[in-house]
N, C-alpha and C positions, 0 to 999 in steps of 0.2 A: 552083327555089324555095329549095333548101338554101343555095346560094352567097350570094344577096342577103341572106338572113336571118343567115347567119354574118357577113357584112360589116357588117350593121346592129348586131349584138351587139358586134363589135369597135369600131365607132365610138362606141357608147354607153359601152363600157368606157373608151375614150380620153377622152371628154368628162368621164366621172366622175373619171378620174385627173387631168385638168387642173384640174378644179374643186377636188379635194382639195389639189393642189399650190398653187393660188392661195390657197386658204383658209389653208394652212400658212404661206405666204410673207407673208400680210397680218399687220399688227400685231394686228388683232382675233383672228385665228385663233391666233396665238401666245399671246395673253392667255387665250383659252379653254383651250387645251391646258395652259398654265401653271396655271390655276385648277383644272382637273380632276385633274392630277397632284398638285397641292398638297393638295387635299381627300382624295385617296386616301392620301397619306402621313400626313395628319392621322389618318385612320382607323387606319392601321398603328400610329401612335404610341400611340393609345389601347389597342389590343390588346396592343402590346408592353409597355406599362406594367403592365397587369393581370397579364400572365404574369410579368414581372419581380418584382412585389410578392409573388409566392409564395415568394421567398427568406426572407421573414419567417415562413413557416410551417415552416421547417426545411429541412435539407439533403436529406432523403429525398424530400420533396414536390417541391422545385425540381428535383432531378436527374431525377425521374420525368417532370416536365413537359418538361424539355429533351430527354429521350430521345424523348418522344412527338412533339415538334415536328420533331426531326431525321429520324425514321423515317417520318413521315406523308407519303404521296405528294401529297396535296392541298396541304399546306403547301409542299412543294417546288415545285409548280406555280405557286402564288401568289407565290413568291419571284421567279419570272421577271418577272411583272408589277411586282413591287416594285423590282427592279433596273432595269427599263425606266423606271419613274417617277423613280428616283434619278438616272438618266442624263439624261433629257429635261428634268426640272424645272430643274436648274441651267443646262443648256445653253440652253434657251429663255429663261431669265431673263437670261443673259448677252447673248443676241441682242437682247432687248428693251432692255436697258441700253445697248447700242451704238446701237440705233436711236434711242432717246430722246436720247442724247448728240449724235448727228449732227443730229437734227431741231430741237434747241433753238437758236433763232436768237439768243437773248441770250447774251452771253459770261458766263463764270463770275464775272468781276470785277463786271459790272453786275447779275447775277442774285442777288438776296438770298435765298440758299437757306434760311436759317433762318426767314424770314418766309413762305415759300411751301410748305414741306413739314413734315410731322411728323417727330419724332425717329426713330421706327421706320422710316418711309419712307426717311429720309436714309441710314440705316445698313443697309438691306436688302442691298445688294450686298456690303458688308463682312461683315455677319453671315452671309450665305449662304456666303461664301467660307470663313470660319472654321468654320462648321458642316460644310461639305463635308470640310475637313481633318480635323475631329473624327471624322466618319464613317469615314474611311479608317483612322484610328488605331483606332477602336472596333471595326471589322470585323476588323482584323488581331489585336486583342487577344482577341476572343471568338468571332466567326463562323468565322474560318479554322481555329482549333483544333477547334471543334465539328464542323465539316463535313468537314475534309480531314486531320485528324490525330488521334492518340491524345490524349485529354484527361487530362493528369496535372498537377495533381490533377483532381478531379471538376468538373463545371460549377459547383457551389456553391464548391468550393475555388478555382476559377479567379477567381471574383468576389472572394473573400477575398483572394487574392494580388494582384490588380490594385489593389484599393482600400486596400490596406495602404500603398501608395505615396502620399505627400503630393502629389508633383508631378502624378501622374495624377489624383488625386481633385480637386485644384484646377482642372486643365485641364477635367475633366468638368463641374464646377460652373460655370465661366466659360462653357463652350459651352451649357450650359442656360440661362443668363441671356440670351445672345445668341439662343438658340432661342426664348425667350419673346418678345423683341422682334420676331423674324422672323415668328412665328406671329400676333402681335397685328396686324401690318400685313397679312400675307398672307391670313389667314382672311377678314377683312372685304373685302379687295380681290378675293378669288375670287368672292364673292357679287355684288360690284359688276360684275365683268367678265362674269358669267353672267346679269346682269340680274335678279337675285333680291332685290335690295335694295328694300324697300318699307316705307312708314311703319307699316304693320300688323305687319310682321315684324321691324322693326329691333331691338326690344328683345330678341326671342328670339334673333336672330343674334348680337347683342352678348353675351348671356348665354352662348351656346354658344361664342363666341370666347374669353370669359374662362376657360372650362373648358380650352380647349386651350392658350392662351398663359400661363395662371397655374397652374392645378391640375396639368396634366400635367408641366410642368418641376419643380414642387415635389415631385410624387410621385417622379419620377426621382432628385431630389436627396437623398431620404431614404436611398437605397441607399449611395452613397459616404460620406455623413456617418456612417451607422450602422456600416458595416464599418471605416472608418478609425478611428472612436472605439473600436470593439471591439478593433482590433488594438493601439491604444495602451493601452487600459485593461487588456487581457489581459496585456500585458507588465508593466505596473505592478502588477497583482494577483499575477502570478506572483512578482515580485521582493519583494513585501511579504507573501507568504504567504496572500493573500486568496483564498478559494474560494467 
């Protein structure tokens, strides 16, 4: 009795694995995974913004928040899921882009792109690529020193130092503009792919989308603008003897 039952369990596991593989290989499966990882990243952005805005409460508060995030084992565990989402979201997006490119029967010369897609949709691939580049630079600037090295200056001082640079501040702001376009298209597309778009809830979804594609980038933008302005004003005030 034991052997047939074991074989049955193995067959069932094999069937489930094949079903999962077919689901992943299908365009529908990829879109669902893309949507779920995208919504997870949207949730992270909201939490990340709330934490980052603590810089306006002062150096001591922000440094205490950063130390808590670094030392908290639950946060470190969640980071594994975050990095998995950061890996799979652009990867699956690229695979879907390739699939759509191959499946399109109309040539690019005959296909009137501007008449058939929205601006945010047209630049999704480009904006996603630049955002990915920005994330790499951003992680190198802030995450790596906080997690794997001695932070000199403090976490708050690290922000001051980074955003005293005009080039980095502008790069950050441009990335936020592209992030807004990316979120505007992606947030609503995620609900569409998950089958959650309905006339009853469309206004609510559109309102929530506006929070993510407009409010969140604006919130992040206040940080480089503030610190860059303070770095310039501080130098001017020191030279003029203003205290």
